[in-house]
ROROVO-908167 format. One record per residue (C-alpha): chain; x, z, y. Coordinates in Angstrom, 1 decimal, always signed. Layout:
REM residues N
cadena  X  Z  Y
A  X  Z  Y
...
This chain:
REM residues 325
cadena  X  Z  Y
A  +14.3  -129.8  -67.4
A  +16.7  -130.5  -64.5
A  +18.7  -127.8  -62.8
A  +18.6  -126.7  -59.2
A  +21.8  -125.6  -57.7
A  +21.9  -123.7  -54.4
A  +25.4  -122.0  -53.9
A  +25.7  -119.7  -51.0
A  +26.1  -121.6  -47.7
A  +24.7  -124.9  -49.0
A  +21.7  -126.7  -47.4
A  +18.7  -125.6  -49.4
A  +16.5  -128.6  -48.7
A  +15.5  -130.6  -51.8
A  +14.6  -134.3  -52.3
A  +12.5  -135.8  -55.2
A  +13.9  -138.2  -57.7
A  +12.2  -141.6  -57.5
A  +8.8  -141.8  -59.2
A  +9.7  -144.2  -61.9
A  +7.8  -144.9  -65.1
A  +10.1  -142.5  -67.0
A  +9.7  -139.6  -64.6
A  +6.2  -140.0  -63.3
A  +4.3  -136.8  -63.8
A  +7.4  -134.6  -63.9
A  +9.1  -135.1  -60.5
A  +12.5  -133.6  -60.3
A  +14.2  -132.0  -57.3
A  +17.9  -132.1  -56.6
A  +19.7  -130.3  -53.7
A  +20.6  -132.3  -50.6
A  +24.1  -130.9  -50.0
A  +27.5  -131.9  -48.8
A  +29.5  -133.1  -51.7
A  +32.5  -130.9  -52.6
A  +34.3  -134.1  -53.8
A  +34.0  -135.7  -50.4
A  +35.0  -132.5  -48.6
A  +38.2  -132.3  -50.6
A  +39.0  -136.0  -49.8
A  +38.2  -135.5  -46.1
A  +40.6  -132.5  -46.0
A  +43.2  -134.4  -47.9
A  +43.1  -137.3  -45.5
A  +43.5  -134.9  -42.6
A  +46.4  -133.1  -44.2
A  +48.2  -136.4  -45.0
A  +47.7  -137.6  -41.4
A  +49.1  -134.3  -40.0
A  +52.1  -134.5  -42.3
A  +52.8  -138.1  -41.3
A  +52.6  -137.1  -37.6
A  +55.3  -134.5  -38.2
A  +57.5  -137.2  -39.9
A  +57.7  -135.2  -43.1
A  +57.7  -136.5  -46.7
A  +55.7  -134.8  -49.4
A  +59.0  -133.3  -50.7
A  +60.0  -132.0  -47.4
A  +56.6  -130.4  -46.8
A  +56.7  -128.8  -50.2
A  +60.1  -127.4  -49.6
A  +58.9  -125.7  -46.3
A  +55.8  -124.4  -48.0
A  +57.7  -123.1  -51.1
A  +55.6  -125.0  -53.5
A  +55.8  -128.0  -55.7
A  +55.5  -131.6  -54.3
A  +52.7  -132.2  -56.8
A  +50.6  -129.4  -55.2
A  +51.0  -131.0  -51.8
A  +50.1  -134.4  -53.3
A  +47.0  -133.0  -55.1
A  +45.7  -131.5  -51.9
A  +46.2  -134.7  -50.0
A  +44.4  -136.8  -52.7
A  +41.5  -134.4  -53.0
A  +42.4  -133.5  -56.6
A  +43.6  -130.1  -55.7
A  +41.8  -127.2  -54.0
A  +43.4  -125.6  -50.9
A  +43.2  -121.9  -50.6
A  +42.8  -120.1  -47.2
A  +46.5  -119.1  -47.5
A  +47.4  -122.8  -48.0
A  +45.4  -123.7  -44.9
A  +47.2  -121.0  -42.9
A  +50.6  -122.2  -44.0
A  +49.8  -125.9  -43.5
A  +48.5  -125.3  -40.0
A  +51.7  -123.4  -39.1
A  +53.9  -126.2  -40.6
A  +52.0  -129.1  -39.0
A  +51.5  -127.4  -35.6
A  +47.7  -127.0  -35.7
A  +47.2  -124.3  -33.0
A  +43.6  -124.6  -31.9
A  +41.0  -122.3  -33.4
A  +38.5  -125.1  -33.8
A  +40.9  -127.3  -35.8
A  +41.8  -124.4  -38.0
A  +38.2  -123.5  -38.6
A  +37.3  -127.0  -39.5
A  +40.1  -127.2  -42.1
A  +39.0  -123.8  -43.5
A  +35.4  -125.0  -43.7
A  +36.4  -128.2  -45.6
A  +38.5  -126.1  -48.0
A  +35.6  -123.7  -48.6
A  +33.0  -126.4  -49.2
A  +35.5  -128.2  -51.4
A  +35.4  -125.2  -53.8
A  +31.6  -125.4  -54.3
A  +30.0  -126.8  -57.5
A  +28.1  -130.1  -57.4
A  +25.0  -130.5  -59.5
A  +26.7  -133.1  -61.6
A  +29.4  -130.8  -62.7
A  +27.0  -129.0  -65.1
A  +26.8  -132.3  -67.1
A  +30.6  -132.5  -67.7
A  +30.5  -136.3  -67.0
A  +33.6  -138.3  -67.6
A  +33.0  -140.0  -64.2
A  +32.1  -136.8  -62.3
A  +34.5  -137.7  -59.5
A  +32.7  -141.0  -59.0
A  +29.3  -139.2  -58.8
A  +30.7  -136.7  -56.2
A  +31.8  -139.6  -54.0
A  +28.6  -141.6  -54.6
A  +26.5  -138.6  -53.5
A  +27.7  -139.0  -49.9
A  +28.5  -142.7  -49.7
A  +27.1  -144.6  -46.6
A  +27.2  -147.9  -48.5
A  +27.7  -149.0  -52.1
A  +28.7  -152.5  -53.2
A  +28.3  -152.9  -56.9
A  +29.4  -155.9  -59.0
A  +28.5  -156.0  -62.7
A  +29.3  -158.8  -65.1
A  +27.7  -157.3  -68.2
A  +25.2  -154.5  -67.6
A  +22.6  -153.4  -65.0
A  +24.1  -151.0  -62.4
A  +23.6  -147.3  -63.3
A  +21.5  -146.6  -60.1
A  +19.0  -149.2  -61.3
A  +18.8  -148.5  -65.0
A  +15.6  -147.3  -66.8
A  +16.0  -144.4  -69.2
A  +15.4  -146.6  -72.2
A  +18.0  -149.2  -71.1
A  +20.5  -146.4  -70.5
A  +19.7  -144.8  -73.9
A  +20.3  -148.1  -75.7
A  +23.6  -148.6  -73.9
A  +24.8  -145.2  -74.9
A  +23.7  -145.7  -78.5
A  +25.9  -148.9  -78.7
A  +28.9  -147.3  -77.2
A  +32.1  -146.0  -78.8
A  +32.8  -143.3  -79.5
A  +29.2  -142.5  -80.4
A  +27.7  -139.6  -78.5
A  +25.3  -137.1  -80.1
A  +21.6  -137.6  -79.3
A  +21.6  -134.4  -77.2
A  +24.6  -135.6  -75.1
A  +22.9  -139.0  -74.7
A  +19.8  -137.3  -73.2
A  +22.0  -135.2  -70.9
A  +23.8  -138.4  -69.7
A  +20.4  -140.0  -69.0
A  +19.1  -137.0  -67.2
A  +22.2  -137.1  -64.9
A  +21.7  -140.8  -64.3
A  +18.1  -140.4  -63.3
A  +19.0  -137.6  -61.0
A  +21.7  -139.8  -59.4
A  +19.0  -142.4  -58.7
A  +17.4  -140.2  -56.1
A  +20.0  -141.6  -53.8
A  +17.9  -144.7  -53.4
A  +14.8  -142.8  -52.3
A  +16.3  -140.0  -50.2
A  +15.9  -139.9  -46.4
A  +18.6  -142.1  -44.8
A  +19.8  -143.6  -48.1
A  +23.0  -145.6  -48.5
A  +22.9  -149.4  -48.2
A  +23.1  -150.6  -51.8
A  +24.2  -154.1  -52.5
A  +24.4  -155.3  -56.1
A  +25.7  -158.7  -57.4
A  +25.2  -159.4  -61.0
A  +26.4  -162.1  -63.3
A  +23.4  -163.9  -64.9
A  +24.5  -162.6  -68.3
A  +23.2  -159.2  -67.2
A  +19.7  -160.5  -67.2
A  +19.8  -162.2  -70.6
A  +21.6  -159.5  -72.6
A  +18.6  -157.8  -74.4
A  +19.9  -154.2  -74.3
A  +17.5  -152.2  -76.4
A  +15.4  -155.2  -77.4
A  +12.9  -157.4  -75.6
A  +10.4  -154.6  -74.6
A  +13.2  -152.4  -73.1
A  +14.7  -155.4  -71.3
A  +11.4  -156.5  -69.8
A  +10.9  -153.0  -68.3
A  +14.4  -153.1  -67.0
A  +13.9  -156.5  -65.3
A  +10.7  -155.2  -63.8
A  +12.7  -152.2  -62.5
A  +15.1  -154.6  -60.8
A  +12.2  -156.4  -59.1
A  +10.8  -153.1  -57.9
A  +14.1  -151.8  -56.6
A  +14.7  -155.1  -54.7
A  +11.7  -154.4  -52.5
A  +13.4  -151.3  -51.0
A  +14.6  -152.2  -47.5
A  +18.1  -150.9  -48.1
A  +18.6  -152.5  -51.5
A  +19.9  -156.1  -52.0
A  +20.2  -157.6  -55.5
A  +21.7  -161.0  -56.1
A  +22.6  -163.0  -59.2
A  +25.4  -165.5  -59.8
A  +23.9  -168.2  -62.0
A  +25.6  -169.5  -65.1
A  +25.7  -172.9  -63.5
A  +28.2  -171.8  -61.0
A  +30.9  -171.4  -63.7
A  +34.0  -169.3  -63.1
A  +34.0  -166.9  -60.2
A  +36.4  -164.1  -58.9
A  +34.6  -161.3  -60.8
A  +34.0  -163.0  -64.1
A  +36.1  -160.5  -66.0
A  +35.6  -157.4  -64.0
A  +33.2  -154.7  -62.9
A  +33.7  -152.7  -59.8
A  +32.1  -150.5  -57.1
A  +33.1  -150.1  -53.5
A  +32.1  -146.9  -51.9
A  +32.1  -146.7  -48.1
A  +32.4  -143.1  -47.0
A  +31.4  -141.3  -43.7
A  +34.3  -141.2  -41.3
A  +37.0  -139.9  -41.4
A  +36.9  -140.0  -45.3
A  +38.4  -143.3  -46.5
A  +36.5  -145.7  -48.8
A  +37.4  -146.1  -52.4
A  +37.1  -148.8  -55.1
A  +36.1  -147.7  -58.6
A  +37.1  -150.1  -61.4
A  +35.7  -149.2  -64.8
A  +37.4  -150.2  -68.0
A  +37.2  -149.7  -71.7
A  +40.0  -147.1  -71.9
A  +39.6  -145.5  -68.6
A  +38.7  -145.9  -64.9
A  +40.8  -146.5  -61.8
A  +40.2  -145.3  -58.2
A  +41.9  -147.6  -55.6
A  +42.2  -146.1  -52.2
A  +44.8  -148.0  -50.2
A  +43.8  -150.2  -47.2
A  +45.2  -153.2  -49.0
A  +43.1  -152.6  -52.1
A  +39.9  -151.9  -50.2
A  +40.4  -155.1  -48.1
A  +41.0  -157.2  -51.2
A  +37.9  -155.9  -53.0
A  +35.7  -156.2  -49.9
A  +36.8  -159.9  -49.6
A  +36.0  -160.5  -53.3
A  +32.6  -158.9  -53.0
A  +31.8  -161.0  -49.9
A  +32.8  -164.1  -51.8
A  +30.5  -163.1  -54.8
A  +27.6  -162.6  -52.4
A  +28.3  -166.0  -50.9
A  +28.1  -167.9  -54.2
A  +25.2  -165.8  -55.6
A  +21.6  -166.7  -55.3
A  +19.7  -165.3  -52.3
A  +17.7  -162.1  -53.0
A  +14.4  -164.0  -52.9
A  +15.7  -166.6  -55.4
A  +17.2  -163.9  -57.6
A  +13.7  -162.3  -57.9
A  +12.3  -165.7  -58.8
A  +14.9  -166.1  -61.6
A  +14.1  -162.6  -62.9
A  +10.4  -163.4  -63.0
A  +11.1  -166.7  -64.8
A  +13.2  -164.9  -67.5
A  +10.4  -162.4  -68.0
A  +7.9  -165.2  -68.3
A  +9.9  -167.1  -70.8
A  +10.4  -163.9  -72.9
A  +6.7  -163.9  -73.5
A  +6.1  -160.6  -71.6
A  +4.4  -162.3  -68.7
A  +1.8  -165.0  -69.4
A  +1.7  -166.6  -66.0
A  +3.5  -169.8  -65.4
A  +6.9  -169.2  -63.7
A  +5.9  -171.0  -60.6
A  +2.8  -168.8  -60.2
A  +4.8  -165.5  -60.4
A  +4.7  -163.6  -57.1
A  +7.7  -162.4  -55.1
A  +6.3  -158.8  -54.4
A  +8.4  -158.0  -51.3
A  +8.9  -161.6  -49.9
A  +12.7  -161.2  -49.8
């Protein structure tokens, strides 16, 4: 059973999780709310801009506020929570005099203290989920596995069972529950534009066995028919490419919150937020899209792989492209 969260002051509208094979018959509702992670980042970007306008360093601001530089830095990066007193002192230091501006900052600080639905799951990537929840566009490159927003429950379960350190069966099911809840992003009103580029290896790695993989490939075909979803594959024949040894996501956020690049690794993950890093990864992703097969040809390749696996009996040339993309 999924949980509903409706902290005081939040929008109490709910949206259903997509009606996939795993969830059909037990539709789940999650709150459509403003992400506290994004609110903290938005406030942080505003505080950093105001400090720079005053020509102050982090150390100078901290000295005036009688606090540590690390506290100022944490508030500006969205990793720290600003109290009403912090906002009052910051407004005085940075010359924020209008009531509307002060109220806006107080509102951001207040919303930044709320609890997102994902925080109940104690996910190691909870910051990412908080950002993803309000992204206007998501660009996802994967060289080895299907993107989380497109995974079936069985595929996700097999991935967790092969990971190190090994999670308990209960924790694996909790992680899957959280992942399926995240996937409501793709079926909510006004969903983010989702672009995925996959290395062809993703399609051939039989995670969970042939039956699980066939269902996963079918899920990719189904998702590709959504008007805001684009899936492309870089074929083996292309050889080396800029992302051959990497996996990364680019999250574009609603203004004025800056975008962020999420780079996932074996021993940890990195969030890149500078304009230079964002520009570099956007350029790389555009290059990967250019060398990848078109969305329509990608679906044809997926259908061919499914046919050759013996799960579909039709000849590859007879397999339909459901959405004509």
